ROTIFI-785107 format. One record per residue (C-alpha): residue number from 1; residue in one letter; x, y, z. Coordinates in steps of 0.001 Angstrom, whole numbers, always signed. Example, Ala and Ser with C-alpha at 12.3 -4.5 7.8 and 13.67 -1.06 7.14 Angstrom:
> nr | rest | px | py | pz
> 1 | A | +12300 | -4500 | +7800
> 2 | S | +13670 | -1060 | +7140
This chain:
> nr | rest | px | py | pz
> 1 | M | +317518 | -6097 | +151425
> 2 | N | +319247 | -3933 | +148582
> 3 | F | +320071 | -155 | +148569
> 4 | T | +316614 | +1351 | +147479
> 5 | N | +315021 | -368 | +150074
> 6 | A | +317080 | +722 | +152947
> 7 | L | +316680 | +4217 | +151836
> 8 | I | +313081 | +3881 | +151854
> 9 | S | +313257 | +2614 | +155189
> 10 | F | +315594 | +5136 | +156447
> 11 | Y | +313017 | +7780 | +154899
> 12 | Y | +310174 | +6532 | +156721
> 13 | W | +311877 | +6171 | +159968
> 14 | I | +312989 | +9709 | +160010
> 15 | K | +309765 | +10635 | +158797
> 16 | K | +308802 | +9379 | +162123
> 17 | Q | +311391 | +10850 | +163871
> 18 | K | +311786 | +14025 | +162091
> 19 | Y | +310523 | +16360 | +165156
> 20 | M | +313639 | +14402 | +167332
> 21 | F | +315948 | +14784 | +164408
> 22 | R | +315417 | +18478 | +163705
> 23 | K | +316051 | +19439 | +167524
> 24 | I | +319209 | +16937 | +167291
> 25 | L | +320464 | +18540 | +164148
> 26 | I | +319848 | +21965 | +165329
> 27 | F | +321308 | +21751 | +168475
> 28 | L | +324451 | +20034 | +167143
> 29 | L | +324522 | +23155 | +164686
> 30 | L | +324245 | +25487 | +167057
> 31 | V | +326871 | +23920 | +169070
> 32 | V | +329554 | +24049 | +166189
> 33 | I | +328471 | +27598 | +165559
> 34 | L | +329380 | +28737 | +169126
> 35 | I | +332382 | +26692 | +168865
> 36 | V | +333866 | +28188 | +165789
> 37 | G | +332737 | +31651 | +166879
> 38 | W | +334305 | +31278 | +170235
> 39 | K | +337708 | +30258 | +168755
> 40 | Q | +337350 | +32903 | +166176
> 41 | I | +337214 | +35473 | +168981
> 42 | K | +339710 | +34028 | +171158
> 43 | S | +342505 | +34302 | +168358
> 44 | S | +341399 | +37526 | +167053
> 45 | S | +343795 | +40198 | +167736
> 46 | R | +340871 | +42799 | +167073
> 47 | F | +340316 | +42390 | +170672
> 48 | T | +343501 | +43386 | +172579
> 49 | P | +343718 | +46820 | +174316
> 50 | S | +347123 | +47507 | +172017
> 51 | S | +345250 | +46973 | +168838
> 52 | A | +342342 | +49211 | +170304
> 53 | R | +344094 | +52306 | +169333
> 54 | K | +344669 | +51219 | +166097
> 55 | N | +341629 | +50039 | +164781
> 56 | G | +339911 | +53434 | +166117
> 57 | V | +337826 | +52421 | +169209
> 58 | L | +337236 | +55534 | +171272
> 59 | H | +338426 | +55805 | +174653
> 60 | L | +337372 | +58341 | +177719
> 61 | I | +340626 | +60869 | +177847
> 62 | E | +338804 | +63842 | +179602
> 63 | T | +335449 | +64929 | +181123
> 64 | I | +334653 | +68425 | +180728
> 65 | P | +332110 | +69305 | +183842
> 66 | L | +328523 | +71124 | +182941
> 67 | A | +328202 | +72131 | +187004
> 68 | N | +325299 | +74521 | +186303
> 69 | V | +323449 | +72258 | +183549
> 70 | K | +320304 | +70285 | +184827
> 71 | G | +318818 | +67745 | +183363
> 72 | R | +319405 | +66013 | +179883
> 73 | I | +321239 | +67742 | +177151
> 74 | D | +320597 | +67173 | +173464
> 75 | H | +322401 | +68401 | +170038
> 76 | L | +325820 | +69463 | +170006
> 77 | S | +327738 | +71270 | +167480
> 78 | I | +331532 | +71745 | +167008
> 79 | D | +333518 | +74596 | +165957
> 80 | I | +336823 | +72711 | +164827
> 81 | E | +339053 | +76170 | +163873
> 82 | G | +338243 | +77794 | +167378
> 83 | L | +338277 | +74648 | +168992
> 84 | R | +334357 | +75180 | +170924
> 85 | L | +331547 | +72932 | +171176
> 86 | F | +328190 | +74075 | +171622
> 87 | V | +325337 | +72108 | +173625
> 88 | A | +321904 | +72670 | +173572
> 89 | A | +320674 | +71969 | +177305
> 90 | L | +317500 | +70867 | +176697
> 91 | G | +316614 | +70477 | +180477
> 92 | N | +318507 | +73509 | +181551
> 93 | N | +316919 | +76121 | +179154
> 94 | S | +320274 | +77145 | +177675
> 95 | V | +323152 | +76515 | +175147
> 96 | E | +326335 | +76057 | +176536
> 97 | I | +329714 | +77278 | +174906
> 98 | L | +332820 | +75135 | +175644
> 99 | D | +335944 | +75840 | +174971
> 100 | L | +337585 | +72571 | +173767
> 101 | K | +341661 | +73929 | +174533
> 102 | E | +340900 | +74653 | +178029
> 103 | T | +338315 | +72149 | +178670
> 104 | K | +335942 | +74513 | +180612
> 105 | V | +332772 | +75988 | +179700
> 106 | I | +333405 | +79623 | +178484
> 107 | H | +329744 | +81039 | +178382
> 108 | S | +325930 | +79920 | +178563
> 109 | I | +323052 | +81247 | +176743
> 110 | S | +320507 | +81359 | +178770
> 111 | G | +316348 | +81930 | +178893
> 112 | L | +315967 | +79624 | +175844
> 113 | S | +312505 | +77370 | +175928
> 114 | E | +313846 | +73470 | +176091
> 115 | P | +316557 | +74480 | +172927
> 116 | Q | +316496 | +70963 | +171280
> 117 | S | +319137 | +71762 | +168332
> 118 | A | +322177 | +73641 | +168021
> 119 | L | +324261 | +74272 | +164365
> 120 | F | +327352 | +76174 | +164012
> 121 | I | +328089 | +77552 | +160523
> 122 | P | +331656 | +78685 | +160143
> 123 | S | +331952 | +80380 | +157091
> 124 | L | +329058 | +82787 | +158569
> 125 | N | +330521 | +82569 | +162297
> 126 | K | +326928 | +81806 | +163567
> 127 | I | +324984 | +79420 | +165713
> 128 | Y | +321700 | +78651 | +164775
> 129 | V | +319008 | +77182 | +167857
> 130 | T | +315978 | +75871 | +167739
> 131 | D | +313581 | +76027 | +170557
> 132 | G | +310552 | +75796 | +169397
> 133 | S | +311579 | +78776 | +166687
> 134 | L | +314726 | +79572 | +165346
> 135 | L | +317350 | +81537 | +166903
> 136 | V | +320272 | +83168 | +165061
> 137 | M | +323167 | +84041 | +167220
> 138 | A | +326544 | +85969 | +165961
> 139 | T | +329357 | +84192 | +168061
> 140 | A | +332704 | +85740 | +169526
> 141 | T | +335611 | +85021 | +167616
């Protein structure tokens, strides 16, 4: 039996066994991928807590309770200079204004109809709120 006949015989054997052969090959390939991936994760320093701060991973540092808000909230807007956060409290029919420095609610604009968005424009010192219509509100400094 020469080399060509051996290749032809091997080809026909694989053709007969192609489904089983494919399954075994795919299984072995998946095992290799899992082993390589596991070794990469285990050896990587990206997943250590000390490097999490360096890589910009967020960690909860404080919670500001919204005690009078019932239901879900929707969009947020921030006043960087004034350190305020505007929260469209859709389920509460209000916009809550939070002082981020003091970490508390400083004002609540109620009587809205499911406000779904709040946008603060610093140059105008105004907040735009949508609740089926567009409301423009001046903010106190």
